[in-house]
DRENMAR-257568 format. One record per residue (C-alpha): z, x, y; residue number from 0; chain. Coordinates in Angstrom, 3 decimals, always signed. Example, Ala and Ser with C-alpha at 12.3 -4.5 7.8 and 13.67 -1.06 7.14 Angstrom:
BEGIN
<atom pz="+7.800" px="+12.300" py="-4.500" seq="0" mol="A"/>
<atom pz="+7.140" px="+13.670" py="-1.060" seq="1" mol="A"/>
END
This chain:
BEGIN
<atom pz="+63.903" px="+51.088" py="+45.755" seq="0" mol="A"/>
<atom pz="+66.048" px="+52.395" py="+48.772" seq="1" mol="A"/>
<atom pz="+64.308" px="+54.292" py="+51.654" seq="2" mol="A"/>
<atom pz="+63.590" px="+57.691" py="+50.460" seq="3" mol="A"/>
<atom pz="+65.576" px="+60.549" py="+52.532" seq="4" mol="A"/>
<atom pz="+62.360" px="+62.332" py="+53.812" seq="5" mol="A"/>
<atom pz="+60.949" px="+58.926" py="+54.907" seq="6" mol="A"/>
<atom pz="+60.125" px="+58.290" py="+58.325" seq="7" mol="A"/>
<atom pz="+59.451" px="+55.083" py="+60.315" seq="8" mol="A"/>
<atom pz="+55.563" px="+53.735" py="+60.412" seq="9" mol="A"/>
<atom pz="+54.321" px="+53.429" py="+63.805" seq="10" mol="A"/>
<atom pz="+51.049" px="+52.254" py="+62.778" seq="11" mol="A"/>
<atom pz="+51.592" px="+48.180" py="+63.693" seq="12" mol="A"/>
<atom pz="+52.951" px="+46.993" py="+66.930" seq="13" mol="A"/>
<atom pz="+54.867" px="+43.499" py="+66.997" seq="14" mol="A"/>
<atom pz="+55.592" px="+41.404" py="+70.108" seq="15" mol="A"/>
<atom pz="+58.237" px="+38.775" py="+69.808" seq="16" mol="A"/>
<atom pz="+58.717" px="+36.492" py="+72.452" seq="17" mol="A"/>
<atom pz="+62.313" px="+34.872" py="+72.156" seq="18" mol="A"/>
<atom pz="+62.352" px="+31.695" py="+74.118" seq="19" mol="A"/>
<atom pz="+65.866" px="+29.736" py="+75.187" seq="20" mol="A"/>
<atom pz="+65.014" px="+26.029" py="+75.846" seq="21" mol="A"/>
<atom pz="+66.307" px="+24.052" py="+78.501" seq="22" mol="A"/>
<atom pz="+69.091" px="+21.329" py="+77.349" seq="23" mol="A"/>
<atom pz="+67.142" px="+19.055" py="+75.203" seq="24" mol="A"/>
<atom pz="+63.780" px="+20.202" py="+75.317" seq="25" mol="A"/>
<atom pz="+63.730" px="+22.376" py="+71.746" seq="26" mol="A"/>
<atom pz="+61.310" px="+19.943" py="+70.003" seq="27" mol="A"/>
<atom pz="+59.037" px="+19.905" py="+73.065" seq="28" mol="A"/>
<atom pz="+58.999" px="+23.614" py="+73.038" seq="29" mol="A"/>
<atom pz="+58.453" px="+23.513" py="+69.515" seq="30" mol="A"/>
<atom pz="+55.251" px="+21.372" py="+69.808" seq="31" mol="A"/>
<atom pz="+53.937" px="+22.994" py="+72.754" seq="32" mol="A"/>
<atom pz="+54.140" px="+26.328" py="+71.257" seq="33" mol="A"/>
<atom pz="+52.485" px="+24.872" py="+67.909" seq="34" mol="A"/>
<atom pz="+49.471" px="+23.761" py="+70.187" seq="35" mol="A"/>
<atom pz="+48.967" px="+26.901" py="+72.035" seq="36" mol="A"/>
<atom pz="+49.529" px="+29.675" py="+69.078" seq="37" mol="A"/>
<atom pz="+45.935" px="+29.276" py="+67.431" seq="38" mol="A"/>
<atom pz="+44.467" px="+30.767" py="+70.939" seq="39" mol="A"/>
<atom pz="+45.905" px="+33.912" py="+69.867" seq="40" mol="A"/>
<atom pz="+44.954" px="+33.927" py="+65.993" seq="41" mol="A"/>
<atom pz="+42.613" px="+36.716" py="+66.996" seq="42" mol="A"/>
<atom pz="+45.089" px="+39.166" py="+68.614" seq="43" mol="A"/>
<atom pz="+46.702" px="+39.472" py="+64.954" seq="44" mol="A"/>
<atom pz="+48.952" px="+37.732" py="+62.678" seq="45" mol="A"/>
<atom pz="+50.622" px="+34.674" py="+64.766" seq="46" mol="A"/>
<atom pz="+53.891" px="+32.670" py="+63.826" seq="47" mol="A"/>
<atom pz="+55.827" px="+29.936" py="+65.756" seq="48" mol="A"/>
<atom pz="+59.677" px="+30.337" py="+64.538" seq="49" mol="A"/>
<atom pz="+62.427" px="+27.472" py="+65.238" seq="50" mol="A"/>
<atom pz="+66.268" px="+27.563" py="+65.096" seq="51" mol="A"/>
<atom pz="+67.438" px="+25.829" py="+61.753" seq="52" mol="A"/>
<atom pz="+69.416" px="+22.462" py="+62.860" seq="53" mol="A"/>
<atom pz="+73.016" px="+23.612" py="+61.754" seq="54" mol="A"/>
<atom pz="+72.252" px="+27.165" py="+62.164" seq="55" mol="A"/>
<atom pz="+75.451" px="+28.981" py="+60.505" seq="56" mol="A"/>
<atom pz="+74.731" px="+32.449" py="+61.478" seq="57" mol="A"/>
<atom pz="+75.365" px="+32.562" py="+65.733" seq="58" mol="A"/>
<atom pz="+79.014" px="+31.746" py="+64.885" seq="59" mol="A"/>
<atom pz="+79.186" px="+35.137" py="+63.456" seq="60" mol="A"/>
<atom pz="+78.486" px="+36.620" py="+67.296" seq="61" mol="A"/>
<atom pz="+79.842" px="+34.069" py="+69.695" seq="62" mol="A"/>
<atom pz="+79.246" px="+35.849" py="+72.712" seq="63" mol="A"/>
<atom pz="+75.506" px="+35.583" py="+72.516" seq="64" mol="A"/>
<atom pz="+72.959" px="+32.662" py="+72.807" seq="65" mol="A"/>
<atom pz="+70.605" px="+32.548" py="+69.575" seq="66" mol="A"/>
<atom pz="+67.106" px="+32.018" py="+70.693" seq="67" mol="A"/>
<atom pz="+65.862" px="+28.344" py="+70.030" seq="68" mol="A"/>
<atom pz="+61.967" px="+29.318" py="+68.946" seq="69" mol="A"/>
<atom pz="+60.376" px="+32.819" py="+68.559" seq="70" mol="A"/>
<atom pz="+56.219" px="+33.164" py="+69.268" seq="71" mol="A"/>
<atom pz="+55.498" px="+36.642" py="+67.247" seq="72" mol="A"/>
<atom pz="+52.237" px="+38.752" py="+67.397" seq="73" mol="A"/>
<atom pz="+51.650" px="+41.476" py="+65.321" seq="74" mol="A"/>
<atom pz="+48.761" px="+43.650" py="+64.904" seq="75" mol="A"/>
<atom pz="+47.776" px="+46.882" py="+62.653" seq="76" mol="A"/>
<atom pz="+46.234" px="+49.751" py="+64.066" seq="77" mol="A"/>
<atom pz="+46.562" px="+48.909" py="+67.783" seq="78" mol="A"/>
<atom pz="+47.035" px="+51.264" py="+70.307" seq="79" mol="A"/>
<atom pz="+49.425" px="+50.021" py="+72.540" seq="80" mol="A"/>
<atom pz="+50.920" px="+46.075" py="+72.295" seq="81" mol="A"/>
<atom pz="+49.387" px="+45.695" py="+75.843" seq="82" mol="A"/>
<atom pz="+46.988" px="+43.265" py="+75.020" seq="83" mol="A"/>
<atom pz="+49.071" px="+40.773" py="+73.153" seq="84" mol="A"/>
<atom pz="+51.437" px="+40.921" py="+76.327" seq="85" mol="A"/>
<atom pz="+48.536" px="+40.026" py="+78.505" seq="86" mol="A"/>
<atom pz="+47.883" px="+36.906" py="+76.206" seq="87" mol="A"/>
<atom pz="+51.405" px="+35.876" py="+75.967" seq="88" mol="A"/>
<atom pz="+51.470" px="+35.730" py="+79.717" seq="89" mol="A"/>
<atom pz="+49.017" px="+33.094" py="+79.711" seq="90" mol="A"/>
<atom pz="+50.993" px="+31.136" py="+77.351" seq="91" mol="A"/>
<atom pz="+54.172" px="+31.007" py="+79.431" seq="92" mol="A"/>
<atom pz="+52.845" px="+28.774" py="+82.117" seq="93" mol="A"/>
<atom pz="+52.225" px="+26.110" py="+79.230" seq="94" mol="A"/>
<atom pz="+55.998" px="+26.181" py="+78.042" seq="95" mol="A"/>
<atom pz="+57.400" px="+26.812" py="+81.658" seq="96" mol="A"/>
<atom pz="+59.349" px="+23.635" py="+82.524" seq="97" mol="A"/>
<atom pz="+60.893" px="+24.022" py="+78.884" seq="98" mol="A"/>
<atom pz="+62.303" px="+27.047" py="+79.222" seq="99" mol="A"/>
<atom pz="+64.922" px="+29.137" py="+81.168" seq="100" mol="A"/>
<atom pz="+62.944" px="+32.495" py="+81.268" seq="101" mol="A"/>
<atom pz="+66.181" px="+34.452" py="+82.435" seq="102" mol="A"/>
<atom pz="+67.551" px="+33.445" py="+79.326" seq="103" mol="A"/>
<atom pz="+64.357" px="+34.356" py="+77.451" seq="104" mol="A"/>
<atom pz="+63.386" px="+37.487" py="+76.170" seq="105" mol="A"/>
<atom pz="+60.534" px="+39.993" py="+74.639" seq="106" mol="A"/>
<atom pz="+61.205" px="+42.594" py="+72.237" seq="107" mol="A"/>
<atom pz="+57.966" px="+44.963" py="+71.233" seq="108" mol="A"/>
<atom pz="+58.040" px="+47.993" py="+68.402" seq="109" mol="A"/>
<atom pz="+57.132" px="+48.440" py="+64.787" seq="110" mol="A"/>
<atom pz="+58.089" px="+46.706" py="+61.788" seq="111" mol="A"/>
<atom pz="+59.270" px="+48.421" py="+59.004" seq="112" mol="A"/>
<atom pz="+58.616" px="+46.375" py="+55.922" seq="113" mol="A"/>
<atom pz="+60.907" px="+47.531" py="+53.400" seq="114" mol="A"/>
<atom pz="+60.995" px="+45.368" py="+51.091" seq="115" mol="A"/>
<atom pz="+56.995" px="+43.494" py="+51.863" seq="116" mol="A"/>
<atom pz="+56.459" px="+39.958" py="+51.153" seq="117" mol="A"/>
<atom pz="+54.040" px="+37.354" py="+51.920" seq="118" mol="A"/>
<atom pz="+55.500" px="+35.153" py="+54.684" seq="119" mol="A"/>
<atom pz="+58.337" px="+33.261" py="+53.696" seq="120" mol="A"/>
<atom pz="+59.388" px="+29.353" py="+54.956" seq="121" mol="A"/>
<atom pz="+62.686" px="+30.914" py="+56.219" seq="122" mol="A"/>
<atom pz="+63.416" px="+33.644" py="+57.970" seq="123" mol="A"/>
<atom pz="+66.958" px="+35.062" py="+59.363" seq="124" mol="A"/>
<atom pz="+66.993" px="+37.254" py="+62.482" seq="125" mol="A"/>
<atom pz="+69.856" px="+39.783" py="+63.554" seq="126" mol="A"/>
<atom pz="+69.281" px="+40.864" py="+67.133" seq="127" mol="A"/>
<atom pz="+71.249" px="+44.170" py="+66.926" seq="128" mol="A"/>
<atom pz="+72.439" px="+46.335" py="+69.983" seq="129" mol="A"/>
<atom pz="+74.182" px="+49.933" py="+69.314" seq="130" mol="A"/>
<atom pz="+77.338" px="+50.847" py="+70.337" seq="131" mol="A"/>
<atom pz="+79.066" px="+52.989" py="+73.031" seq="132" mol="A"/>
<atom pz="+78.587" px="+56.594" py="+72.258" seq="133" mol="A"/>
<atom pz="+75.730" px="+56.324" py="+69.699" seq="134" mol="A"/>
<atom pz="+72.028" px="+57.346" py="+71.040" seq="135" mol="A"/>
<atom pz="+69.160" px="+55.442" py="+70.152" seq="136" mol="A"/>
<atom pz="+67.914" px="+58.374" py="+67.634" seq="137" mol="A"/>
<atom pz="+71.133" px="+58.164" py="+65.884" seq="138" mol="A"/>
<atom pz="+71.255" px="+54.511" py="+65.477" seq="139" mol="A"/>
<atom pz="+68.051" px="+54.430" py="+63.918" seq="140" mol="A"/>
<atom pz="+68.280" px="+57.217" py="+61.773" seq="141" mol="A"/>
<atom pz="+71.662" px="+55.909" py="+60.439" seq="142" mol="A"/>
<atom pz="+69.819" px="+52.258" py="+60.128" seq="143" mol="A"/>
<atom pz="+66.528" px="+53.035" py="+58.607" seq="144" mol="A"/>
<atom pz="+68.329" px="+55.275" py="+56.041" seq="145" mol="A"/>
<atom pz="+71.720" px="+54.371" py="+55.473" seq="146" mol="A"/>
<atom pz="+72.599" px="+50.525" py="+56.298" seq="147" mol="A"/>
<atom pz="+68.874" px="+50.042" py="+55.096" seq="148" mol="A"/>
<atom pz="+70.727" px="+49.903" py="+51.856" seq="149" mol="A"/>
<atom pz="+72.346" px="+46.928" py="+52.076" seq="150" mol="A"/>
<atom pz="+69.002" px="+45.418" py="+52.350" seq="151" mol="A"/>
<atom pz="+68.045" px="+46.401" py="+49.108" seq="152" mol="A"/>
<atom pz="+71.387" px="+45.000" py="+47.659" seq="153" mol="A"/>
<atom pz="+71.208" px="+41.459" py="+49.059" seq="154" mol="A"/>
<atom pz="+70.269" px="+38.633" py="+46.291" seq="155" mol="A"/>
<atom pz="+67.866" px="+35.968" py="+46.800" seq="156" mol="A"/>
<atom pz="+65.902" px="+37.204" py="+49.481" seq="157" mol="A"/>
<atom pz="+61.995" px="+37.339" py="+49.149" seq="158" mol="A"/>
<atom pz="+61.179" px="+40.344" py="+51.559" seq="159" mol="A"/>
<atom pz="+63.649" px="+42.605" py="+54.273" seq="160" mol="A"/>
<atom pz="+62.007" px="+44.282" py="+57.468" seq="161" mol="A"/>
<atom pz="+63.638" px="+46.234" py="+60.433" seq="162" mol="A"/>
<atom pz="+61.910" px="+45.746" py="+63.605" seq="163" mol="A"/>
<atom pz="+62.290" px="+49.178" py="+65.580" seq="164" mol="A"/>
<atom pz="+62.327" px="+48.180" py="+68.946" seq="165" mol="A"/>
<atom pz="+60.653" px="+50.329" py="+71.707" seq="166" mol="A"/>
<atom pz="+62.808" px="+50.006" py="+74.747" seq="167" mol="A"/>
<atom pz="+60.417" px="+51.524" py="+77.744" seq="168" mol="A"/>
<atom pz="+57.462" px="+49.037" py="+76.325" seq="169" mol="A"/>
<atom pz="+59.620" px="+45.974" py="+75.876" seq="170" mol="A"/>
<atom pz="+61.109" px="+46.313" py="+79.695" seq="171" mol="A"/>
<atom pz="+57.638" px="+46.782" py="+80.499" seq="172" mol="A"/>
<atom pz="+57.024" px="+43.578" py="+78.732" seq="173" mol="A"/>
<atom pz="+59.849" px="+41.818" py="+79.951" seq="174" mol="A"/>
<atom pz="+58.695" px="+42.616" py="+83.622" seq="175" mol="A"/>
<atom pz="+55.257" px="+41.360" py="+83.049" seq="176" mol="A"/>
<atom pz="+56.290" px="+37.786" py="+82.130" seq="177" mol="A"/>
<atom pz="+59.249" px="+37.339" py="+83.918" seq="178" mol="A"/>
<atom pz="+61.877" px="+37.279" py="+80.968" seq="179" mol="A"/>
<atom pz="+65.230" px="+38.838" py="+81.558" seq="180" mol="A"/>
<atom pz="+66.239" px="+39.984" py="+77.584" seq="181" mol="A"/>
<atom pz="+64.947" px="+43.407" py="+76.245" seq="182" mol="A"/>
<atom pz="+67.623" px="+45.605" py="+75.390" seq="183" mol="A"/>
<atom pz="+68.066" px="+44.839" py="+71.977" seq="184" mol="A"/>
<atom pz="+67.575" px="+48.362" py="+69.462" seq="185" mol="A"/>
<atom pz="+66.512" px="+46.609" py="+66.515" seq="186" mol="A"/>
<atom pz="+65.998" px="+43.099" py="+64.712" seq="187" mol="A"/>
<atom pz="+67.187" px="+42.908" py="+60.983" seq="188" mol="A"/>
<atom pz="+65.115" px="+40.208" py="+59.340" seq="189" mol="A"/>
<atom pz="+65.951" px="+38.435" py="+55.564" seq="190" mol="A"/>
<atom pz="+62.755" px="+36.895" py="+54.755" seq="191" mol="A"/>
<atom pz="+63.740" px="+33.459" py="+52.598" seq="192" mol="A"/>
<atom pz="+62.636" px="+30.617" py="+50.295" seq="193" mol="A"/>
<atom pz="+65.433" px="+28.768" py="+51.514" seq="194" mol="A"/>
<atom pz="+68.714" px="+28.831" py="+53.316" seq="195" mol="A"/>
<atom pz="+70.417" px="+26.877" py="+50.791" seq="196" mol="A"/>
<atom pz="+69.529" px="+29.210" py="+47.993" seq="197" mol="A"/>
<atom pz="+70.154" px="+32.010" py="+50.349" seq="198" mol="A"/>
<atom pz="+74.158" px="+31.377" py="+50.822" seq="199" mol="A"/>
<atom pz="+74.882" px="+30.262" py="+47.283" seq="200" mol="A"/>
<atom pz="+73.882" px="+33.692" py="+46.218" seq="201" mol="A"/>
<atom pz="+76.060" px="+35.433" py="+48.970" seq="202" mol="A"/>
<atom pz="+78.979" px="+33.033" py="+48.639" seq="203" mol="A"/>
<atom pz="+81.525" px="+35.324" py="+47.352" seq="204" mol="A"/>
<atom pz="+81.552" px="+37.467" py="+50.424" seq="205" mol="A"/>
<atom pz="+81.685" px="+40.756" py="+49.270" seq="206" mol="A"/>
<atom pz="+78.288" px="+42.340" py="+50.202" seq="207" mol="A"/>
<atom pz="+78.888" px="+40.770" py="+53.279" seq="208" mol="A"/>
<atom pz="+81.827" px="+42.348" py="+54.183" seq="209" mol="A"/>
<atom pz="+80.783" px="+45.376" py="+52.984" seq="210" mol="A"/>
<atom pz="+77.726" px="+45.345" py="+55.523" seq="211" mol="A"/>
<atom pz="+79.834" px="+44.306" py="+58.313" seq="212" mol="A"/>
<atom pz="+82.393" px="+47.581" py="+57.721" seq="213" mol="A"/>
<atom pz="+79.385" px="+49.328" py="+57.885" seq="214" mol="A"/>
<atom pz="+77.912" px="+47.794" py="+61.198" seq="215" mol="A"/>
<atom pz="+81.010" px="+48.528" py="+63.011" seq="216" mol="A"/>
<atom pz="+80.147" px="+52.232" py="+62.816" seq="217" mol="A"/>
<atom pz="+76.948" px="+52.071" py="+64.814" seq="218" mol="A"/>
<atom pz="+76.399" px="+48.344" py="+65.822" seq="219" mol="A"/>
<atom pz="+77.640" px="+46.638" py="+69.063" seq="220" mol="A"/>
<atom pz="+78.386" px="+43.278" py="+67.089" seq="221" mol="A"/>
<atom pz="+80.114" px="+41.441" py="+70.413" seq="222" mol="A"/>
<atom pz="+76.604" px="+41.879" py="+72.168" seq="223" mol="A"/>
<atom pz="+74.294" px="+41.369" py="+69.351" seq="224" mol="A"/>
<atom pz="+73.051" px="+37.756" py="+67.881" seq="225" mol="A"/>
<atom pz="+72.346" px="+36.403" py="+64.588" seq="226" mol="A"/>
<atom pz="+70.227" px="+32.946" py="+63.841" seq="227" mol="A"/>
<atom pz="+68.145" px="+31.440" py="+61.079" seq="228" mol="A"/>
<atom pz="+64.673" px="+29.772" py="+61.787" seq="229" mol="A"/>
<atom pz="+62.014" px="+28.108" py="+59.933" seq="230" mol="A"/>
<atom pz="+58.250" px="+28.817" py="+60.071" seq="231" mol="A"/>
<atom pz="+56.141" px="+25.972" py="+61.996" seq="232" mol="A"/>
<atom pz="+53.083" px="+27.986" py="+62.402" seq="233" mol="A"/>
<atom pz="+51.375" px="+31.038" py="+61.017" seq="234" mol="A"/>
<atom pz="+47.947" px="+32.310" py="+61.395" seq="235" mol="A"/>
<atom pz="+46.867" px="+35.527" py="+59.419" seq="236" mol="A"/>
<atom pz="+44.420" px="+36.771" py="+62.134" seq="237" mol="A"/>
<atom pz="+41.347" px="+38.319" py="+61.963" seq="238" mol="A"/>
END
């Protein structure tokens, strides 16, 4: 059911997403290296390795921004702050250093809001969103959480819907620690899918997408946002 008017975002769970931009032709090697390194993070919580799908149709919607080739994600419930996660991710970077462009990579830290909870799915769509000029962060998150979220509940052929609310100060600090360039994203909308093909067939008439786009234009800087679709290559539920 939609988000209640008096509901407030949950800040009990920290998530850190390391967004990786592969050097040309190195995406497969980067994926292999991440899958090798990810088990060493399993003690920190739930660990996922996501890799952009071949033939991904979504980046064309935001052509000014580069999508990411892979995502290394760590999520922990009850952690006081994400510093331990960032410290361990720092140890992973040397293993992938020659395979990535650090200045094009990014890191996001914040709180996932599982509005339609689900078990991890094989495919995940991610939409990294930036707020438009004249919209404060508080206004952005209020509208996103209580109003724009309604489109997630209307979207067919999804198993789950998550809003990842990014904390700007923590993300900027993590970017300095990790030596990556991107951290100024306000939120990530995530749709958890059984398959991309089934999802595209279900939204084929485009009506819901047009309504969501019109609503986004009221608070999202779409030109400087980016969407892409990933397949899960590794998952550890953690301790």
